[in-house]
LUMPA-82072 format. One line per 2 residues: number of its first residue (from 1); for each residue x, y, z of C-alpha. Coordinates in Angstrom, 2 decimals, always signed. Example, Ala and Ser with C-alpha at 12.3 -4.5 7.8 and 13.67 -1.06 7.14 Angstrom:
<sites>
1	+12.30,-4.50,+7.80  +13.67,-1.06,+7.14
</sites>
This chain:
<sites>
1	+31.76,-21.35,-49.11  +33.37,-19.55,-46.13
3	+32.04,-15.92,-47.55  +28.70,-17.48,-47.41
5	+28.83,-18.90,-43.87  +30.04,-15.73,-42.62
7	+27.19,-13.71,-44.23  +24.51,-16.29,-43.07
9	+26.17,-16.08,-39.49  +26.16,-12.30,-39.74
11	+22.34,-12.32,-40.71  +21.61,-14.47,-37.84
13	+23.36,-12.58,-35.32  +21.73,-9.34,-36.52
15	+18.27,-11.34,-36.25  +19.18,-12.44,-32.73
17	+20.24,-9.15,-32.05  +17.17,-7.26,-32.90
19	+14.83,-9.89,-31.15  +16.88,-9.39,-27.84
21	+16.39,-5.68,-28.03  +12.84,-5.86,-29.14
23	+9.73,-6.69,-27.47  +8.27,-9.48,-29.34
25	+4.66,-8.57,-29.06  +5.14,-5.02,-29.93
27	+8.01,-4.70,-32.16  +9.40,-1.73,-30.33
29	+12.77,-1.73,-27.85  +11.88,-3.85,-24.58
31	+12.59,-2.51,-21.29  +15.65,-4.28,-20.71
33	+17.24,-2.88,-23.82  +15.97,+0.57,-22.88
35	+18.00,+0.39,-19.44  +20.80,-0.86,-21.13
37	+21.04,+2.06,-23.72  +20.26,+4.48,-21.17
39	+23.32,+3.27,-19.20  +25.40,+3.87,-22.28
41	+24.02,+7.23,-23.48  +24.21,+9.60,-20.37
43	+26.02,+12.13,-22.33  +23.52,+12.36,-25.39
45	+20.51,+12.47,-22.97  +21.85,+14.73,-20.38
47	+19.21,+17.39,-21.71  +16.15,+14.94,-22.41
49	+12.53,+14.55,-21.17  +11.49,+10.95,-20.35
51	+7.61,+10.27,-20.71  +5.90,+7.26,-18.92
53	+2.37,+6.53,-20.39  -0.04,+3.84,-18.36
55	-3.02,+2.64,-20.04  -5.78,+2.88,-17.43
57	-8.08,-0.25,-16.40  -5.88,-2.37,-18.67
59	-6.52,-5.50,-16.42  -10.07,-5.30,-16.29
61	-10.18,-5.04,-20.27  -7.86,-8.18,-20.19
63	-9.91,-10.07,-17.51  -13.23,-8.97,-19.35
65	-12.48,-9.31,-23.19  -9.44,-11.85,-23.04
67	-5.94,-11.29,-24.10  -6.56,-11.00,-27.86
69	-8.32,-8.00,-27.57  -6.14,-6.59,-24.86
71	-2.90,-7.35,-27.14  -4.87,-5.62,-30.01
73	-5.03,-2.40,-28.10  -1.21,-2.48,-27.22
75	-0.46,-3.42,-30.91  -2.36,-0.33,-31.87
77	-1.03,+1.73,-29.70  +2.56,+0.82,-30.16
79	+1.93,+1.21,-33.95  +0.96,+4.85,-33.66
81	+3.51,+5.93,-30.81  +6.42,+4.37,-33.20
83	+5.22,+6.36,-36.00  +5.79,+9.61,-33.93
85	+9.15,+8.03,-32.54  +10.39,+7.61,-36.16
87	+9.14,+10.90,-37.00  +10.44,+13.04,-33.89
89	+13.82,+10.89,-33.34  +12.34,+9.44,-29.94
91	+13.22,+6.55,-28.65  +10.18,+4.43,-27.55
93	+10.19,+1.07,-25.70  +7.91,-1.08,-23.85
95	+8.04,-0.10,-20.13  +5.56,-2.84,-18.46
97	+2.41,-4.64,-19.35  +0.44,-1.73,-20.34
99	+3.19,+0.86,-20.00  +5.40,+2.83,-22.69
101	+8.66,+4.61,-22.23  +9.47,+7.84,-24.34
103	+12.88,+9.48,-24.33  +12.98,+12.67,-26.55
105	+16.00,+14.94,-26.65  +14.24,+18.16,-25.60
107	+12.97,+19.61,-22.35  +9.04,+19.58,-22.12
109	+6.70,+21.75,-20.64  +2.93,+21.47,-20.30
111	+2.22,+23.26,-23.62  +4.92,+21.35,-25.63
113	+3.61,+19.93,-29.05  +5.01,+16.80,-28.25
115	+2.52,+15.90,-25.14  -0.47,+16.70,-27.85
117	+0.77,+14.24,-30.32  +1.09,+11.83,-27.57
119	-2.30,+12.30,-26.03  -3.97,+12.70,-29.38
121	-2.78,+8.79,-29.94  -5.49,+7.77,-27.45
123	-8.31,+10.27,-28.80  -9.39,+7.93,-31.63
125	-11.13,+4.78,-29.96  -10.09,+1.05,-30.53
127	-12.29,-1.14,-32.71  -12.34,-5.00,-32.35
129	-15.13,-6.20,-34.03  -18.38,-4.62,-33.09
131	-16.58,-3.46,-29.79  -15.13,-0.25,-29.42
133	-12.78,+0.91,-26.59  -11.82,+4.40,-25.69
135	-8.96,+4.04,-23.19  -7.66,+6.62,-20.81
137	-4.23,+7.03,-19.82  -2.07,+8.36,-17.31
139	+1.13,+10.20,-18.37  +4.14,+11.34,-16.20
141	+6.90,+13.33,-17.20  +10.30,+13.99,-15.78
143	+13.08,+16.35,-17.37  +16.75,+15.42,-16.91
145	+18.68,+17.76,-14.63  +22.02,+16.42,-14.82
147	+22.02,+15.20,-11.01  +20.17,+11.95,-10.95
149	+21.32,+9.49,-13.61  +18.90,+8.51,-16.35
151	+17.57,+5.22,-14.86  +16.33,+7.39,-11.89
153	+15.14,+9.91,-14.14  +12.81,+7.11,-15.74
155	+11.87,+6.24,-12.07  +10.81,+9.82,-11.70
157	+8.77,+9.69,-14.94  +6.85,+6.61,-13.52
159	+6.31,+8.46,-10.15  +5.06,+11.35,-11.99
161	+2.89,+9.09,-13.91  +1.28,+7.28,-10.45
163	+0.42,+10.94,-9.63  -1.18,+11.64,-12.87
165	-3.53,+8.32,-12.33  -4.51,+9.55,-8.78
167	-5.55,+13.09,-10.58  -8.29,+11.51,-12.44
169	-8.58,+10.10,-16.26  -5.72,+11.50,-19.24
171	-4.10,+13.65,-16.71  -0.55,+14.91,-17.28
173	+1.66,+15.26,-14.50  +5.41,+16.80,-14.26
175	+8.02,+15.42,-12.05  +8.58,+18.33,-9.60
177	+11.56,+19.41,-7.18  +8.89,+18.70,-4.59
179	+8.81,+15.03,-5.83  +12.44,+14.85,-6.09
181	+13.01,+15.70,-2.71  +10.38,+13.07,-1.81
183	+12.11,+10.51,-3.90  +15.51,+11.31,-2.18
185	+13.86,+11.00,+1.28  +12.14,+7.61,+0.16
187	+15.61,+6.36,-0.97  +16.86,+7.19,+2.43
189	+13.81,+5.21,+4.24  +14.23,+2.30,+1.74
191	+18.07,+1.99,+2.86  +17.25,+2.25,+6.52
193	+14.28,-0.33,+6.25  +16.98,-3.05,+4.40
195	+19.23,-2.41,+7.39  +16.37,-2.92,+9.84
197	+15.31,-5.94,+8.07  +19.01,-7.23,+8.29
199	+20.10,-6.28,+11.80  +17.02,-6.54,+14.16
201	+16.09,-2.82,+13.76  +12.54,-3.05,+14.98
203	+10.66,-3.47,+18.18  +7.10,-3.53,+19.56
205	+5.34,-0.78,+21.79  +1.62,-1.80,+23.27
207	-1.00,+0.60,+23.91  -3.56,-0.16,+26.49
209	-7.27,-0.88,+25.90  -9.04,+0.06,+28.85
211	-12.91,-1.28,+29.96  -14.98,+1.67,+30.15
213	-16.90,+0.38,+32.88  -14.94,-0.56,+35.37
215	-11.63,+0.75,+34.28  -9.98,-2.74,+34.19
217	-7.16,-3.39,+31.59  -8.53,-5.34,+28.88
219	-5.88,-5.81,+26.35  -3.21,-4.10,+24.04
221	-2.66,-3.08,+20.45  +0.75,-3.70,+19.52
223	+2.52,-1.11,+17.44  +6.01,-1.66,+15.37
225	+8.62,+0.82,+15.80  +11.95,+1.39,+14.16
227	+15.29,+1.47,+16.50  +16.44,+4.14,+13.90
229	+16.11,+7.73,+15.82  +13.60,+9.81,+13.77
231	+11.91,+7.15,+11.95  +8.11,+6.84,+12.64
233	+5.68,+4.43,+11.20  +3.83,+7.23,+8.95
235	+7.14,+7.81,+7.35  +8.18,+3.73,+6.75
237	+5.03,+1.89,+6.69  +4.06,+3.84,+3.31
239	+7.46,+2.95,+2.02  +7.22,-0.75,+2.95
241	+3.87,-1.09,+1.29  +5.06,+0.50,-1.95
243	+7.78,-1.77,-2.17  +6.01,-4.81,-1.28
245	+7.95,-5.43,+2.13  +4.72,-4.90,+4.21
247	+4.37,-8.62,+4.51  +7.78,-9.04,+6.27
249	+6.86,-6.43,+8.81  +3.60,-8.31,+9.16
251	+5.17,-11.61,+10.13  +7.87,-9.62,+12.18
253	+5.13,-7.85,+14.33  +3.53,-11.13,+14.70
255	+6.28,-13.02,+15.48  +7.61,-10.24,+18.17
257	+4.10,-10.37,+19.75  +4.22,-13.86,+20.39
259	+7.42,-14.06,+21.82  +6.46,-11.41,+24.02
261	+3.43,-13.26,+25.40  +5.61,-16.25,+26.28
263	+8.02,-13.81,+27.71  +5.30,-12.34,+29.71
265	+3.75,-15.53,+30.90  +7.28,-17.03,+31.73
267	+7.61,-14.11,+33.99  +4.76,-14.96,+35.68
269	+2.50,-11.71,+34.29  -1.35,-12.45,+33.75
271	-1.69,-12.19,+29.95  -4.07,-9.81,+28.05
273	-5.25,-10.11,+24.38  -2.91,-8.30,+21.99
275	-4.26,-7.08,+18.58  -2.04,-7.08,+15.59
277	-2.35,-4.84,+12.58  -2.96,-6.70,+9.09
279	-2.42,-4.61,+6.02  -4.54,-5.27,+3.09
281	-1.27,-6.08,+1.14  -0.80,-8.74,+3.39
283	-3.40,-10.84,+1.60  -0.72,-11.96,-1.05
285	+0.98,-13.74,+1.90  -0.95,-16.76,+1.39
287	+0.94,-18.65,+4.18  +0.61,-16.10,+6.75
289	-2.01,-18.11,+8.73  +0.04,-21.37,+8.97
291	+2.76,-19.05,+10.01  +1.04,-17.75,+12.90
293	-0.42,-21.23,+13.64  +3.45,-22.25,+14.02
295	+4.29,-19.58,+16.39  +1.31,-20.10,+18.52
297	+1.96,-23.99,+18.87  +5.91,-23.24,+19.26
299	+5.57,-20.81,+21.98  +2.45,-22.40,+23.58
301	+0.28,-19.51,+23.55  -3.51,-19.82,+23.27
303	-5.28,-18.07,+20.27  -7.28,-16.17,+22.55
305	-4.57,-13.97,+23.60  -4.14,-12.82,+19.90
307	-6.40,-10.75,+17.90  -6.14,-9.35,+14.36
309	-6.97,-5.83,+13.24  -8.10,-5.49,+9.67
311	-9.11,-2.12,+7.96  -12.24,-1.58,+6.63
313	-11.31,-1.86,+2.94  -10.17,-5.48,+3.58
315	-13.35,-6.43,+4.70  -15.19,-4.93,+2.35
317	-13.60,-6.58,-0.67  -15.09,-9.77,-0.05
319	-12.48,-11.61,-2.06  -12.04,-15.39,-2.01
321	-8.67,-14.99,-0.62  -9.96,-12.38,+2.35
323	-12.94,-14.46,+3.01  -10.74,-17.67,+3.35
325	-8.39,-15.84,+5.64  -11.33,-14.59,+7.92
327	-12.57,-18.35,+8.15  -9.18,-19.79,+8.94
329	-8.37,-17.18,+11.71  -11.93,-17.47,+13.35
331	-11.48,-21.24,+13.34  -8.26,-21.04,+15.16
333	-10.12,-19.02,+17.73  -8.81,-15.62,+17.25
335	-10.99,-12.48,+17.28  -11.11,-9.87,+14.32
337	-11.11,-6.19,+14.71  -12.26,-3.71,+12.09
339	-9.88,-0.77,+12.35  -10.37,+2.63,+11.26
341	-14.00,+2.21,+11.20  -15.63,+5.35,+9.78
343	-12.49,+6.57,+7.58  -13.48,+5.57,+4.43
345	-17.33,+4.21,+3.59  -20.75,+5.97,+4.68
347	-22.88,+2.93,+4.35  -23.41,+1.38,+7.66
349	-25.38,-1.58,+6.29  -22.09,-3.95,+5.73
351	-21.81,-4.16,+9.58  -24.56,-6.91,+9.44
353	-22.25,-9.36,+7.35  -18.46,-8.69,+8.20
355	-16.97,-11.26,+10.04  -15.81,-9.47,+12.85
357	-15.91,-9.28,+16.86  -14.83,-5.61,+17.56
359	-15.39,-2.61,+15.64  -12.88,+0.24,+16.27
361	-14.23,+3.86,+15.85  -11.45,+5.94,+14.36
363	-10.15,+9.01,+16.01  -11.42,+11.33,+13.23
365	-15.18,+10.59,+13.96  -14.25,+11.14,+17.80
367	-13.07,+14.62,+16.94  -15.74,+15.41,+14.43
369	-18.88,+14.02,+16.08  -18.15,+13.79,+19.79
371	-19.43,+17.31,+20.12  -22.47,+19.13,+21.30
373	-25.26,+18.56,+18.76  -23.82,+15.91,+16.68
375	-22.64,+13.12,+19.57  -26.01,+11.33,+18.98
377	-24.35,+9.72,+15.95  -21.70,+8.13,+17.81
379	-24.38,+6.73,+20.41  -26.58,+5.21,+17.74
381	-23.61,+3.72,+16.02  -22.46,+2.13,+19.63
383	-26.20,+0.86,+19.89  -26.16,-0.56,+16.40
385	-22.71,-2.37,+16.87  -24.39,-3.90,+20.20
387	-27.57,-4.73,+18.46  -25.38,-6.80,+15.76
389	-23.81,-8.59,+19.05  -20.54,-7.01,+18.63
391	-18.23,-4.76,+20.75  -17.31,-1.24,+20.08
393	-13.92,+0.22,+20.80  -13.24,+4.13,+20.66
395	-9.94,+5.17,+19.70  -8.17,+8.41,+19.98
397	-9.65,+9.60,+23.51  -7.62,+12.18,+24.96
399	-9.74,+13.91,+27.16  -11.82,+13.19,+30.42
401	-15.23,+14.32,+29.23  -14.86,+12.25,+25.87
403	-14.18,+9.16,+28.10  -17.18,+10.13,+30.35
405	-19.63,+10.84,+27.48  -18.45,+7.46,+25.72
407	-18.82,+5.74,+28.78  -22.52,+7.11,+29.27
409	-23.35,+5.87,+25.42  -22.06,+2.30,+26.39
411	-18.86,+1.95,+24.62  -17.14,-1.26,+25.66
413	-13.22,-0.38,+25.54  -11.52,+2.96,+25.51
415	-7.84,+3.51,+23.97  -6.08,+6.49,+23.72
417	-3.72,+8.72,+25.44  -5.97,+9.86,+27.99
419	-5.52,+6.67,+29.51  -1.78,+6.08,+28.10
421	+0.61,+6.43,+25.35  +2.07,+3.25,+23.77
423	+4.11,+1.67,+26.22  +7.32,-0.58,+26.39
425	+6.62,-4.13,+26.91  +7.85,-3.79,+30.76
427	+5.75,-0.98,+31.40  +2.67,-2.21,+29.53
429	+2.46,-5.17,+31.54  +2.13,-3.85,+34.68
431	+0.11,-0.83,+33.90  -2.87,-0.74,+35.85
433	-5.50,+2.27,+34.98  -7.25,+3.45,+38.05
435	-9.95,+6.20,+38.96  -6.88,+8.16,+40.28
437	-5.22,+7.77,+37.03  -8.16,+8.92,+35.14
439	-8.81,+11.98,+37.06  -4.97,+13.04,+36.86
441	-5.17,+12.18,+33.17  -2.20,+10.11,+33.38
</sites>
């Protein structure tokens, strides 16, 4: 009797172990087990290649045709890859919702037969009833180099996959030394960001906006900086976006600005509107508006002194969440500004319906079109914006002749190094542009 119980328990254990190690839907190793396997197999796989495969447009298939067909595509793909894995002694696991990870104990190059075998899996369409699907993929490859641990190599393959997807459909990209250096740099920046979040490592600077007609100060744009020397927004903002931390920066920026407005008021200074940049990735922060509203009440700041700068892309997405955000901000009395106008879209027709009060012309358009023979375009854009009862701010103005030309075109506000670089809070609130300053380029 005891022997039968032992056999029963052993079989149950094996069954349970199999379930723990394998993805229930696809019957291949799970991501969790693949990670555990890698931690215990560094010697075996020290000269290996790691391949991450991502099915493109899978979310759209899921949303359009439903889970059953989407799951069918995954099962169909897993069966074919599993057959190859058994034949070639690969390790195959599910790496994410629509991603697969393959580990093969060989160093690959672009022409290696293994890659052709993988690509061929996706050549044949998947059929579900009368519907036929031809899916495309992005494939990233990282070869182990005995420097990084195997989990980091998988991360490298994933990064290479993202590059492959950015290159177009059915592309394969190999992780390179350049990407490796980038990954090391990103790791350093991530660590510095974490430290800055935990130890008050950010501060704000304020770039003046100047009325083009009478040279009066009309407001500021708030710009975040890290206290860590040598860390610039162009470095840490993309890393924050990539790691899902941009909402934290958005809230921190908002809180620092509102506190600064209260400090200026308590010191007896005249207040001016301050614009805060809002990233498209902050849309996931559904309680941002209540957070802002709470800050304004706590510090007794009139909403007219806070403006939100939103990029072109967010405004054009026309999602329910975005439209709700715009409405709630406008209901609070907060003006909306469209930042980076002219960097992503060629049509001007959408200016008739986007819910903003101010259009900010990007510096790139100033550089490219504020030249002899082309500047009529900028003149026409300013007139169109005014016809739509909106204001026009011009960014990136660095020369006196640019200011004079834009003033003649009827631009409302000028922002750029010609008037002032971003200033500390104490410098900004006492900054007074004058004609003398302008003539000297100060």
